N, C-alpha and C positions, 0 to 999 in steps of 0.2 A: 574430449568431448563426451559427457553422457546421454543421447538420445532420451533415456528414460525417467533423467531427471531435467531433463530441460523440460521435457512434457509436461512432469511433475509441476515447475516454475510454472510456466504459460498457462498450466490452470489456475493456480493460486489468483496471478496476476486478471486472469480473465471471471472470476471471481470478483476479485477485488474494484472492478472496475465495472460491471454488472447493473450494480444500483446505479452509479451513475448513466450509465446509457440506460435503463427504464427511466429514470427524471426526465434525459433530453431527449427520448420517446425517438430512438434512432438503433441501430443494430451497430453501426459504425463509431469506432473514435474517431468525432471532428479532431480539427487539427488546430482549432480554435482551445480545445481540453489542451493540449502540450503548449499555445502561446503563454498563455496566465502563468506567471510567475509561482504561484503558490503553489498549485494542481501540479506545476511537472515538477516540485521541488519536492513534494509530496511522494512523488511517483520515482521520482529518481531515485530517492533514498530507498524506497521500498522496492524497488524492484532491485538495484545495487545487491542490497543488504540478503534478499529472499536467494539472489545467486550465490553469493558466497557465504551464506550458512550452508544451505543446500548442498554444495562441493565441499565444506569442510566433515561432512560425514563422511563422505568415498576418502578425504583426505588430498583430493589434489584438484586444481585449477589451473590448467595449464597455461591456456588464452581467455583472460575475463574476457579483455573487449569480443574475443571471436563468438562466446558463451553469448554476450550481452547483443551480439549484433544479430546471432542466430534468434535468440527469445522474441526482440520488438520488432524482430519479421512477421516473426505467428502472429501477432501480438495487436500489431497495427499495422498493416500491409502497405497502409496507403499515408504514413505518415514514421515510419520509422526511422526513417535518414534525416528528417527533421528532429525529431526525439535524437537520434545520437548527437546531432552536429548543436544542440543546443548544450545538451549533455558535455558535453565535452568543453565546449564556448565559460560552460557556466563553474568547471567542477572548480575550480578558485576561487568561487566567489564566498565572501565572507558574510554578508548583510544581505536584510530585505525579507522581501515576500517567499522567494523559493529556498533562504534558509529555515522562512519558518515553517512552510511546508513540508523540509527536511526532518526537521525536529520534532512535528508533530506525527510522521510514520515512524521517525525512532521512538516512541514513546506508543505508535500503535504496537508496532512488532514487541518492546516490551514487555507490555502486557501479555501480547500474544504467547510469547514465549515463557511466561510465567513469572516476569519479572527476573528474567536473568542478568544480572548488573556483569556476569563476567562475559556475556555477548555486547549489553549496553551500558558498558561504565561510564558515559558519561550522562544518562536520565538521570534525573532528582526525582526519588520514590516520593517527594512530598514537592511533587508537581501539583497544580491547583486541576491543572487538567488531569492529571491523573487519577487524583486525591478521588474527584468529581465523579470518572467514571467508574472507577473502584465501587462510588457507593452505588451506580447506575447497575451494578452487574447483574440484580435478583430481578430491574425492570425487564433490565433483555434477555433473559434466559426464559423469561414468560413470553416475551413477544414472539422470540426464534421458534420458541416451541408451540406457539401458537399458530406459527406461520408452517414452519415443517414441523411434525410428531417425530422422523424415523430423529433432532436431535436428542432424543431425551436419551437415548442409546448410546450416545457416541463418545459417551465422557469427553465434553467439552468442558474446562475446570471453570472455577472462577473468574479468574485472569482474563481468561481469553473472552468471555465477553463481555469483560470489562474493555476490551480491546473495542470490541466489536461495538461498544456502548461509546467509545471514545473517536474511534471511527465516521460515527454516525453525527457525532455532535460536533465536529470539527469540518470533517472535507467534505460529508453530505451537507451540512449546513452553508457553509463557506459555495458548495455547487449553487447548492435554491436560493440562497440570497442577489446571485452573480448570473443567474442562469440566461442571461439576457446575454450577455458575454458568450457565452456556450452554443446557443440558436442559431443555424444558418438560416 
């Protein structure tokens, strides 16, 4: 297991969850987030894919479950056992909100990784959500640069800005519409 790589993955996940915590006005991840099948499906795929891609860069992933356990314990020390249990339980789920959340995560990651079909062969580049996000990348670039001036120097691609737009248009909109489900 690679501690530095795990730290980078944890950082990516925490940055992704941060806007949700801000919307919910909390510093911790509420268990209700993982109880929701759509949100859970999104993060189950998002986290598993990030682990797989990160470890592929060094050519080895000896024990996926051990890495997942270590990462989730750092990301959500209060609810990691629930998350891992649900992930195991839903591993063979073939429909429903869990699958929709996972599909949306895969589309976000597809765009973030510059539309890499070898990493995401099941993603349809003509999917309506992807096309819509790609048409909004300029707006997302302007908004991001307005909030954080340093992004101008970070070489963020249009495809990555599209992934931010898709994340906002799917998961964050879902959280906002269903915010009552996540407040304690």
